[in-house]
N, C-alpha and C positions, 0 to 999 in steps of 0.2 A: 583599560582605557588607553588610547593612543592619541596624542596631539601632535600635529605637525605644522611647521611654519614653512612657507615657501616664498622666495623672492620673485617678484614680477620681472618681466624683461625690460622694463622702462629705465632709462637714466643711469644705467650701471655700466661702467667701462668694462667689467667682466661680470656677466650675469651669474650670480651665485645662488642656487637653491639649497636652503638648508632645511632638512628635516629632523626633528627632534622628537623621539618618542619619550613618554613621561610615565613609564610604569614598569620599572624593573631595575636591574643593575648588578652590582658586584656581589661578591661573596666569596666562595673559595677561589682566591686569586692565584693564578699561576704566573710563572715568570713569562718574559716576552715571547713573541712568536717563534723564537729560535728553538722552542721545544724542551726547555729545561723542565724537569719534573714531570714530563709527559709520558714516562714509562717507556716500555719497549716500543720503538719507532719502526714504522714501515713506510716504504715509498708508495705513492699513489699508483695503482696498477695501470699499465698501458694496455688498453683494451680496444680491440677493433670489433666493428659490428657490421651486420648486414646492411646494405644501403637503404632498405626499407625500414630499419629499426629506428625508433623515435624515442627521445627523452623529452619528458613533459617538465616544463619550467614555468613556475608561477612568478611574475614580475609585478610589483606593486606600481600602480599609476603614480607618475610624478618622480619616480626614483631614477631609473636609468632611461636614457633616450633610446629610440628605436635603433639609431646608428650605432650606439655602444653595444647593444644587445646583438645586433647583427654582426659586428666585429668579433664578438665572443663566439657566436654560433659558427661563423665561417671557419675560424681556426679549430673549433671542436669537430666540425665535420671533416676538415682536412686531416686531422689527427686520427679520428676514429671511424669515419665513414657513416656515422650515424647522423640522422636529422634531428632537429629540435622543434618541439611543438611548444611555442611560447604563448602563454595565456595571461593577459593583463588583468589584474585584480584591483578593485576599488577598496578604499578603507572602511567604507560603511559596512558594518557587520562582518569584517574580516576575521576576527577572532573566532566567532561561531563557525565560519565557513571553513577555516583551516582545521579547527578541532574535528569537525565532521569528516573532512577529507582524509586526515591522518588516521582515522579509525577505520577507513575502508580497506579492501584488499588491493585496490588500485589507485593509490594516491599519487598526487604529482610527485615527481622524483626530487626535484630541487624547488625550494621555496625562498623567496625574498622576504626576510623577516625584519621587523623593527628590532633593534638590538636588545630592548628591554622585554621583548615578548618571549624570549628563548626559555626562560625558567618555567613559565607556565606550560609550554608544549613539552619540554623535556620532562617534567614531573609526571606527565601522563603516559610516558614511554612513546611519544609520537615521533621523536627525532632520533636519528642514528647518532651513535657516539663516534666522533671522529678523532678522539684523543691519539690513536696510534699513528695518524697521519699528520699530526700537528707540525712537526719539524719540516716535512716535505711541503706541506701546504704554505708554510711561512715563507719559503723560497728565499731565505737568507735575510728576511726583513724582521723587524720587531714591530709587532702590531700596537696600535694605540690602545692603551689599558682600557679606556672607557668604551671600547668596542669589544676587546677580548674578555674582560671581567664579566660582563653580564651574559656572555655566551658560554661561560664555564660554570657549571652546576655541580657541586659536590666533587670537585676536582676533575670532572670530565668535561671535555670540549664538544659542544653540540652544534656549533655554528662557526663559520669562517668570516671574519670582518670584511666588509665590502667597501663602505665609505662612512664619512662622518660629518657632523655639523657642530659647531660650538658657540658659546656666548662669549662676548667680549665687551668692553666698554665702548660705546658709540658717543662721541662728543661733538659739540659745535666749536669747531676750530676758530671760526670767526669771533664768536662770543668770548672764547677763552683768550684770544689775542688782544682783544680790547681790554681784558682784565689784567693784561701783562704776562699771559702764559703762552709762550711761543714754541715750546718744546714738549714732545710727548713724554709724560711720566713713565719712568722705567722702574721706580722703587715705590714702596708704600709712602715713604717720607715725601718724595717728590709729588705723589698723587695728592696727598692731604695739604701740602703747601699750595699746590695748584688750585684745589677746591677752595681753600681759604681765600685766595685772591678772587676767584670767581664769585664767591659768596659776598665778599666785601664790595664788589662792583655792581651787584644786583640787589636792590633793596626791597623789591616787592615781597610782602609777607608770605605769599603763596609760591615763592620761587625756591627751587631746589638746585644746588650745585650739581648733585648727582642724585636723581630720584630713585628711591630704593624702598618700595612699599614693604611693610612689615610682614605680609604673607608670602613674599617672593622667595619660597624656600630653595629654589635652584641656586640663587646667589647666597642665601643663608648657609647652605651646605659648603659653599666654597670657603667661608670663614672657619667653619668647623674643621674641614680637611686641612686647611692652611695651618691650623694650630696643632695638627697631628691626631685629631679625633676621627672616629669611625662611626658610621650610622649603626652598624650591627656586625657582630662577628659570629662565625659558625664554627663550633667545636663539637666534633663527633655527632653531627646532626641536630645539635641544639643551638638555636639562635639567641644571642643576648644583645639587646640594644644598648648602644654606647654613648648616649647623650649626657649621662651622668659622670663620665669619667673626667678626670682633671683636664685632659687635653680638649675634649668637647666643651667643657665649661668654659675654658679660655676662649675658644672660638665663639661661643655664644655671647660671652661678654664683649668680645671684639666687634661682633656683629651689632650689638646694641649701641655701642659707643659710636661706631661709624654711621649707622642708620640714623640715630638721633642727632648727629652733628651735621649731616649733610642732606638730609631728606626732611620734608616738612613734617610737623607734628601730625597733621591730618592723615598722612600716609602710613602711620604706624599700625593701623589695623586693616589696611587695604591690600588688594592684589594688584598685579601689573595690568590687568584688563579693565578695571573699573575704579577710576577712569583709565582709558587706554594710554599707557605711558608713551607710545609713539606719537599720539595726538598732542600730548603735553610738550613733548620734545619739539614737534613741528610748530607749536604755537609759541615757542621761546619761553616757556614757563620753567624749563629745566635746562641744566648745562650739559647734562650727560645721563644716559641710561645704560643698563646692562642688558643686552638682547643678542639675537641671532642676526646674521648678515642679511637675512630676508627682510629685516626690519628697515634697512636703508631705503629700499625702494617704496616702502610705505610712508616713510618720512618725507621723501622728496615728492610723492604724490599728494600728501596732505598739505604741503606748502610748496608750491611751484617756485617761490622766490628763493628757496634754498637751492644750492647747487652741490654737486659732488665735492667741489673745492672747499665748501663751507664745513665738511664733515671729515672726521677722522675716527680711527679705532685703534685699540691697543688691548692686550691681555691685562686683566686686572692684577696689579702687583700685590703681593702678599707680605704680611709682617714677617714671614719665613724668610724673606730674601729671595724668593722664587715667585713666579706667577702663581696666583691661586689656582688649585686644581678645579677643573670644570667638569660638569656632567655632560657627557657627549651623547648625542642621538645619532641615529643613522641606520644603516643597513647592514645585515649579516646573511649569509647563505647557509641554509640548513638542508639536510637530506631526510626525507621521510623514512622512518624505521622500516616500514613495510615496502619500500621502493623495490622494484624488480630489476632495477638497473643500478645497483649501488656503485659499481666500479666506474661506469659511464658518468654517473653523477659526481663522483669525486673528481674525474678528469675535467668535467665542465666547470666545477667550481675553482679548480686549480688555475684554469685558463682565465676565468673571470677575475681572479685576484692576482694574476701575475704582475710583477712590478712594471713591466714594459707596458702592459695594457692599462694598468692604473694610470701611468704617467700620460699615455697618449689619449686615452678615452675617458676614464673615470674623472681624472682631474683636467686634462687637456681639452676634452670636448664637453663633458657634462659640468665641469667646474666644481665638483665636489672635493672636500678635503679627503685625500686619499687614506688608505687603511693603515699605513705604517709610519712610524717616527721618521724613517729615512726619506720616504716619498713626501711627507708633509713638510719636513724641513726644506726639501728642494723646491717644493711648490711655493712655500712662503717667500722664497727669494725671487719669485717671478710675478706674483700677483700685484695688481696696483696697490698703492699705498693705503687706499681706503679699505681693502679687504685683508691686509696683512695681519692685523691683530686677531682675526678669527682663526687663522692658520697657526699663529703662534700660541694661542690659548689652547688649541687642540693637543699641543705637545705635552701638556701636563694635565691629565685627565683621570677621572674615577667614575664610579657608577653606583647606583643604589643596589641594595642587596639582591642577589640572584635567587630570589625566594618566590615561589608562585603566589604567595599571598601578599606580596608587597603592593600590588595594585590596590588592595583594600585600604592601605594607609594613605595612599594618594586620594583615592576615591572618596573617603570620608573627611578628607582635609585635616587629618590628625597632625600631619607634618606641617601644614600651613599654620595651624593654630599654635604649634610650638614656637615658631619664629615670630609670629605676631604677638603672642604673650610676652616674649622677652623684649621685643622692640617697644611695645606699649607700656611696659612696666606693670602690667596686670598681675604678672607672676615674676618671681625672681628666677634667673637662669637655673638655680637649683631645683625650685618647685616645678618649674615648667618641664625641665628634663625628666624628674622623678615621675610626673604624671605621664608624660609621652612614653618613657621606657616601659612603664607598666603595661600601658595599652599595646604598645608595639611588640613586646614579648609574647603576649597572648596571641596576637594575630600571626606573627611569624612562625609560631610553633603550633598553631591550631590543627595542622594536618599531621603532626607528628604522634 
């Protein structure tokens, strides 16, 4: 299952489309894009081709603009002489379409994949292992962990990070200023003190200083990660869910305390889409939410009286002293295992993820969060203040387990139920985690 959020073009000083997939993630984590732990490394071969030779590239609709794809292709043709056959794909039914294509003898050579889709396609042998080229592909950059981790399955790299999107706190600056909060919180203590002031200034029983529905597991995971917990670990092919560990238990307790203090009691069993938290924000019933930057355009559309100057964003501060780790979504580039043009495919991806192209096109033109720490830090210094929080949040990222069965845990809402049970108090953190871990262990190891 893939869910994506996009910003509309209206009312943003910098139009930022953020795509987040919701079905996959971390696992055998490797070190940053510099190639540590990647084994014997090779340079991407420099290959020339006949002028009539063509590389087939599948690009998902809404990911890269035609101008950016054209820039990649122009440089690729200049270097190799080969042409590129770009085929734009829609998200509806894409998992089945890719699975079928990868099983044929003539699959597309390069595929634009949601970062959390990689584990499923790698498990079937459909993607080429690019581990030997990791260091050369990184081109001196350190990839964002939330993109690299879900592309790394059982220690092998099956896709190269393309771009990212992240969640951050979106708040009503005007409302907060009326409550006496005039500076952006940078620590957990500053955040709670600010929310206390906002809460004291707004007395409606259905008002939330920071609306955080109990099923909103994306943010719930941030509390677990911030406390040092892990969703699951992989040891010699066996997955072990980690919600019962002391660190995760602390994170769940922190989640319960924060959620119960700053969101309404009615929200403890709800998810972010029912009621839609962006509508609650636009209606002035909440002082802040945690969401993607695509939400900004939706808020402004839902309440034309609000202006960009009324809004702000910041990375969610953690008790750890750092911003809470966030689950990234975004795009990664994979190569079909049965590609007849493997070397050309490697060259195309190396060009597509080149730091200069990332700066000029992926960020500069398409306005995505770029694929590396270095590029994202540079971008954060240039974006409008309203967008800054999303880029800063992306610098501390993680992902869900790089296990082909993880989608089942999302699909049956096992993960939603864990955080909702804790927030509502229907189960203690210990009991909720014990039940969740038992179910998750069976699912994650079901194909082993």
